[in-house]
C-alpha positions in Angstrom: 141.2 120.2 78.1 141.1 123.8 78.9 141.2 125.1 82.6 139.0 127.7 84.4 139.4 129.7 87.4 137.0 128.8 90.1 135.3 132.0 89.7 137.6 134.7 91.2 139.6 132.5 93.2 143.3 131.3 91.9 142.8 127.7 91.7 141.9 126.1 88.3 139.9 123.3 87.7 139.6 121.2 84.3 136.6 122.2 82.2 135.2 118.8 82.6 135.8 116.9 85.8 134.5 113.9 87.4 132.0 113.0 90.1 131.5 109.8 91.8 128.0 110.1 92.7 127.0 107.6 89.4 129.9 105.4 89.5 129.7 104.2 93.0 126.1 104.1 93.0 126.6 101.7 90.6 128.8 99.7 93.1 132.1 100.2 91.3 135.4 98.6 93.3 138.8 100.0 93.6 140.0 98.6 90.1 137.3 99.8 88.2 137.2 103.2 89.6 141.5 103.4 89.1 140.4 102.6 85.3 137.9 105.3 85.0 139.7 107.7 87.1 143.0 107.3 84.9 140.7 107.3 81.5 139.7 110.8 82.6 143.0 111.9 83.8 144.6 111.2 80.5 141.9 113.1 78.7 143.1 116.2 81.0 140.5 116.3 84.2 142.5 117.5 87.3 138.9 117.8 89.8 137.6 114.8 91.4 134.5 115.2 93.0 132.9 113.5 96.3 130.8 113.6 99.5 130.5 112.2 103.0 127.1 111.1 102.2 128.0 109.1 99.0 127.4 105.2 99.8 127.6 106.2 103.1 131.4 107.0 103.0 132.0 104.2 100.5 132.6 106.5 97.5 135.3 108.6 99.5 136.9 105.3 100.2 137.1 103.6 97.3 138.3 107.1 95.4 140.9 108.0 98.2 142.2 104.1 97.7 142.4 104.5 93.9 144.1 108.0 94.7 146.6 106.3 96.5 147.3 103.3 94.2 147.4 105.8 91.1 150.0 107.8 92.5 149.6 111.3 90.8 151.6 114.0 92.7 149.0 115.8 94.8 150.0 119.0 93.7 148.6 117.7 90.2 144.6 117.2 91.5 142.0 118.6 92.9 139.5 116.8 95.2 136.3 117.7 97.1 134.0 116.7 99.2 130.3 117.7 100.6 129.5 117.9 104.4 125.6 117.4 105.7 124.6 113.9 105.4 127.1 112.0 107.8 125.6 109.3 109.7 122.3 108.6 111.4 122.8 110.3 114.4 121.3 113.5 115.3 124.9 115.2 115.3 125.9 113.4 112.2 123.9 115.8 109.9 123.7 119.3 109.5 126.0 121.9 109.4 127.0 122.3 113.3 130.5 123.2 114.1 130.9 119.6 115.4 129.7 118.3 112.6 131.5 119.9 110.2 134.8 119.8 112.0 134.5 116.0 112.8 132.9 115.0 109.1 135.5 116.3 107.3 138.3 114.3 109.4 136.2 111.5 109.1 136.5 112.5 104.9 140.2 112.7 105.2 140.3 109.7 107.1 138.5 107.7 104.5 140.6 109.3 101.5 143.4 108.9 103.3 144.5 112.6 102.8 145.4 115.1 105.0 143.4 117.6 103.4 140.9 118.3 100.2 141.1 121.3 98.2 137.3 122.2 98.1 134.5 121.5 100.7 130.9 122.1 100.2 128.2 122.8 102.4 126.0 120.1 100.9 122.8 121.6 101.5 121.1 124.8 103.6 120.5 123.7 107.5 117.8 126.0 108.7 118.4 124.2 111.8 121.7 126.0 112.5 122.6 129.8 112.7 124.7 130.7 109.4 127.2 132.1 111.3 128.0 129.0 113.0 128.3 127.0 110.2 130.8 130.1 108.5 133.2 130.1 112.0 133.2 125.9 111.1 134.5 126.1 107.7 136.9 129.0 108.9 138.1 126.4 111.4 138.5 123.6 108.9 140.7 126.0 106.7 142.6 127.4 109.2 143.8 123.8 110.2 145.0 123.4 106.7 142.3 120.6 106.1 141.1 122.6 103.1 141.7 125.4 100.8 138.6 126.5 99.6 134.6 126.4 100.9 131.6 126.5 99.5 127.5 125.4 99.0 125.7 123.5 97.4 121.5 123.9 96.3 121.9 127.0 98.5 119.6 130.0 98.0 121.7 133.5 96.5 120.2 135.0 99.7 121.6 132.8 102.3 124.7 132.5 100.3 125.0 136.6 100.3 124.2 136.3 104.2 127.2 134.1 104.4 129.5 136.1 102.4 128.5 139.3 104.6 128.7 137.7 107.8 132.1 136.8 107.0 133.3 140.2 105.6 132.3 141.6 108.5 134.1 139.2 110.7 137.2 139.4 109.0 136.4 135.4 107.8 137.2 133.8 104.5 133.5 133.7 102.6 131.9 130.9 100.4 133.7 130.9 97.3 132.0 128.2 94.8 128.4 126.9 94.7 127.9 123.3 93.4 124.4 123.7 91.6 122.3 121.5 89.0 122.6 122.8 85.7 121.6 121.9 82.1 119.4 122.7 79.4 116.0 121.7 81.7 117.1 123.2 84.7 118.1 126.7 84.2 116.2 129.2 86.2 118.2 129.3 89.1 121.5 129.7 87.9 120.9 132.2 85.2 118.5 134.2 87.0 118.7 133.9 90.7 122.5 133.4 91.2 123.5 136.2 88.6 123.8 138.4 91.9 126.7 136.0 93.0 128.7 136.2 90.0 128.1 139.8 89.4 128.7 140.7 93.4 131.0 137.9 94.7 132.8 136.4 92.0 131.6 132.8 92.5 132.6 129.8 90.8 130.6 126.9 90.3 130.7 123.3 89.8 127.7 122.2 88.0 126.2 119.0 88.1 123.9 116.6 86.2 124.7 117.9 82.9 122.7 115.3 81.4 119.6 115.6 83.8 119.6 112.7 85.6 120.5 110.9 81.8 117.4 112.7 80.2 119.3 114.4 78.2 121.7 111.4 77.3 119.8 110.4 74.2 119.0 107.0 75.5 115.3 107.5 76.5 114.3 109.7 72.9 110.3 109.4 72.7 109.9 107.9 76.2 111.5 104.8 75.9 113.1 103.2 78.7 115.9 100.3 77.1 116.6 97.6 79.7 119.3 97.4 82.0 119.2 101.7 82.0 119.1 103.7 85.2 115.3 104.6 84.6 114.5 100.9 84.4 116.0 99.7 87.7 113.9 99.0 90.3 113.4 102.6 92.8 113.6 104.5 89.8 109.7 105.2 89.4 110.6 108.6 89.8 112.8 108.8 86.6 110.5 107.0 84.8 107.6 109.7 85.9 110.2 112.7 84.8 110.8 111.2 81.7 107.7 110.1 80.6 106.1 113.6 80.8 105.2 114.8 77.3 106.6 118.3 77.8 110.0 117.1 78.7 109.7 114.3 75.7 109.1 116.7 73.3 112.0 119.0 74.5 114.3 116.1 74.6 113.2 115.6 70.8 113.7 118.9 70.0 116.9 119.4 71.2 118.2 115.7 69.6 117.1 116.9 66.2 119.7 119.9 66.8 122.1 117.4 67.8 121.4 115.2 64.8 122.0 118.2 62.3 125.4 118.8 63.7 126.7 115.2 63.5 126.9 114.8 67.5 125.0 112.9 69.8 122.6 114.7 72.3 125.0 114.2 75.2 127.8 116.1 73.6 125.2 118.8 72.8 124.3 119.0 76.2 127.3 119.3 78.0 128.7 121.5 75.5 126.0 124.1 76.2 126.9 123.7 79.6 130.2 124.8 79.1 129.2 127.9 76.9 128.5 129.4 79.9 131.1 131.8 81.0 130.0 131.4 85.2 130.4 127.8 84.8 133.8 126.8 86.2 133.5 122.8 85.8 130.8 120.5 84.5 131.0 117.5 86.9 130.4 114.3 84.6 130.0 110.7 85.7 130.7 107.2 83.9 130.5 103.8 84.7 132.3 102.9 81.5 135.6 104.1 80.0 133.9 104.3 76.7 131.1 106.4 78.0 133.3 108.8 79.4 135.4 109.2 76.4 132.4 109.5 74.3 130.8 112.5 76.6 134.5 114.1 76.4 134.1 114.9 72.9 131.6 117.7 74.1 135.0 119.9 74.2 134.9 119.9 70.2 131.3 120.5 70.1 131.5 123.8 71.8 133.1 125.7 69.1 129.7 124.6 66.7 127.6 126.3 69.2 127.3 129.5 67.0 124.8 132.3 67.7 122.5 130.8 65.2 123.0 127.2 66.9 122.5 128.5 70.4 119.0 130.4 68.8 117.8 127.1 67.8 118.3 125.6 71.1 116.4 128.6 72.6 113.7 128.1 70.2 113.5 124.4 70.8 112.7 125.0 74.5 110.4 127.8 74.0 107.6 127.4 76.7 109.2 124.8 78.4 108.7 125.3 82.4 112.0 125.1 83.8 112.2 122.4 86.5 112.6 124.3 89.8 112.9 121.1 91.7 116.0 120.9 94.0 117.0 117.3 94.1 
């Protein structure tokens, strides 16, 4: 495992990190979470991502209890949360001063921690002045409840506005973005965010390297194995996405390249994300230890992505309409 700076910040994150969204939406309990997190730790992971909105806070509670029972030194791991969806009443959502401060406090209580390392604004809040949001995250940092704050799926324009206000008022500006980034969803990261990397030294904790499983290799030729995520009730939107003929063909083109390299499509896809120097860490998810270990072999695939292979990948996606949908 290699470790990368979070943009220009001093903190370092493992190239591959562990996110709770997939795991805890599969109703993983504390014991199972401990097994998977320990396996990730043994592979070199030092960053564990979460959010107040995952499973209505249960995800943070399970991860927090797992961290407590695993007993790792607090200085050796990095943990994050994201604030936006905190409850059903009006002031339990959004990016107001009240919700950010109280949301972080509730997250810390569920985690059984006195601070998180990273805290994100989980989405932009058009109903709240960005100035209030910047002040609120500075309040959290000044209280020692987080070290860095950032954004998730914000536009570059809004991020620059927040950074400008912070600089003008001698406040701490945002340090990092948590965007979707994968072979089938590239435009925002590579084009819109380029200014953030150049002007702000922005870090990134990217999510969905396998495009909600479409790049996992399970769904080649539009098939849906029994028990897979796309076959579950309420996942019709995944079936629609995975059945789109343009996407199906793009995935098949990429799978042929993976076959030629002797690696899985998932490993190729994760390695491709890691190849981008503006990626600080790739958040992965797994509900089984075997799945985690298999995907982490992507670290060995990165050196295989020569200029020739990268050109083949670009050719395989020629004409593919980048998925600009923000989930």
